[in-house]
N, C-alpha and C positions, 0 to 999 in steps of 0.2 A: 504493500500500500504506500502511496506517496505521503508527503507531509500531512499529519493529522490535524494540527492546529498551530497557528502562530498568534502570539500575544505581543503586540507592540505596546509595552507598558508605558514608555515615554520615549523621548527622542534619542535617548542613549542606552536603552535597555530593551532587549528582545528575548522572548521565551518561545522555544519551538518544541513541539511534541510529535513523536513518531509512533505509530501503532505498527508493531512488527508482525506482518503477515507474510513477508517474503521468505523463501527458502534460504538456507545457508548459502547455497551456490549463487543465487541471484544477488544477494548482498555482497558476497565476497568478490564477485566479478566487477562490481561498481565502485570499489573502494581501494585506494592505495594507502598502505601503512608505512610509517617511517620505521627505521630499524628497531628502535627501542620498543615501540608500541607493537611491532610484529612479535617481539619476544614475549610481551605480556599476553598477546593474543594466543600464541602457540602454547602458552602455559595453562590456558583455560581448559578444564576437562569437560565442561558442560557446553553443548551446542547452543542452548538457550542463552548462556552468558556470551558466547561468541557472537550470536546474532544481535544481541543487545549492544555489544561493543561496536559491531559494524554499523548498526543503525545510528549510533551517536555520530559516527563519521559521515553518514548521509546527512544528518542534521547540520554538521559543520559545513558541508558543501552547500547547503541551502543558504548559508550566511556569507558565502564567498570565501570560506576558509577551507583548508584541507587538513588531513592528519599531520602533514609536515609542519603546520603552524602550532601543533599541540605538543606539550611536554608535561611531565610529572616531576614534582620535586621529591626530595628524599622522604617526605612524609606521605607521598602518594596523592598529593593535591594537584589537580590539573591547572595548567596555565597556558595562555596564548602568548606567543611572541608578540611584543608590542605592549600597549598601555591598557588594553581591555581585560576585564576579569571574566572568567568563565567558571561555571559549576555544572556538573553532570549528574544525572540520576537515571536509574532504570529499575523497573519492577515488572516481572512476568513479561507481558507482551507490549509494554509501553516504555519508551525512553524519552528523556527531555534534556534540554540544555538551556541555560540562561547566559547571555553575553551582555556585559554592561561596562560602562565607564566607572560605575560604583562597585563597592565591595559587596558581593552577593553570594547566596547559597541556594540550592534547590533540592527538593526531594519529592518523589512520587511513591505512594504506598497504596496497596490493595486494601480495601476496607474488609476486615474479617473479624470473626468472633474471638480469635486468639488474643487480640489486643486487650480484651477485658481481663484475661488471666495474668497478663504481665503489666497491667497499668501501674501497680505499686512499685514497679522497678524504675519507672521514668517520671511518675507524677508525685507531687507532694502538696504544695499549696494549691495546686489546680483542683484538688478534690473539694475545695471550698465552694466552687461554682459548678462542679459536675454533679449530675443526678443519675446515679446508677439505677437501673430498672430492668425487670425481667419481662415487662410487657413488650410485645413484639415491636411496636412502633417506637416506644421510648428507648428500648434497647438499641435499636438501629441508630437513633439520634446520639446515644451515648458512644457507640462505636465510631460514628462519624466525627464526633468531637475529639475522642481519644486519638484518632488517626491524624487529625489536624495538629494536635499537640505534639505527637511523635514527629510528624513531618517538620514542624517548626524547629524543634530541638535538633533534629538531624541537619536541617539547613544551616542553623547557627553553628553547629559543630563543624560543618564543612568550611564555614568561613574562617573560624578560629584555628581549627585543626591542631589543637594542643593536647598533648598527652596528659591524662589525669582529669579532664573535664567530665563531670558526671551529669547526665541528663536530669536526674532527680535532684541532686544537691546544688547544682550550679546554674541551671537554666530555669527561669521562671516565666511562664506564659500567663498573661493577664486574661481576665474574663472576656469572653467574646460570644457573638451569636453567629451561627452557621450562615444565616442569610446575609450578614454584613460582609463576610469574606475578607476581613482584615482585623488585625489586632496588634498589640505590642508585646514585646518580650524583653527580658533582661538577663544578662550573663554576669554572675559574680564568681570570679575565679582568682584565687590568690589575692593580689592587690588590684586586679583588673575589674572594672565595672563598665559594661557596654550595653547600650540600648539598641533595639532592633525593631524595624517595622516589618510585619509579616502579612503576606497576602496569600490567599488560597482559593482554589476552585475544585469542583468535583467533575471528573471525566469518567463517564460510565461508572464502574464500581471502584474507581481509584480517586485518591485525593492528591492534588498537586499543590505544593507549598513552596513559596520562595521568600527569602529574607534579605533585607537590606540593613547593613550596619550603619547606624547614625554617626 
């Protein structure tokens, strides 16, 4: 499938989403990898991960870049040669990138029941505004909110990318409403305090979240 969605957030920030329906061969034939990324690719044991990896390169091509413009630092964080920032995410059959002049992070997650069981691993103060429920409709709302929170914290972690950051202890997401599609979050880590603006939207059964560092 071609490009699934483009979000022109502002004049300097663009988000692109790809729904992976192509075969491995189709994607592989359309992408050129630089030497270091080819090594990363060859080390992947799952074809799903390889297809996601290749689909990200298709997204890069949509923005006028190629894999030759992309490199990873010693912590595994992606960068583009030049002044723009990039963040990458994929989950199951969706992948997405955000490219911006601002410091940004992105995450996409499948909404699923499992997140209820692990909520206490990444939420703390957020339980003050969450409303757990076993009623079908309210339960789904709970899952949707938890998925946003997880995605926000993952996006923030991708921005800072520092060893020792705890989603539960160091990143706080403020109260929000699903229909508003934005909120604020804060990172407290060692002597560092950072504020973030978070935006999100739902795509099929997935939640796409992106964060901007203030």
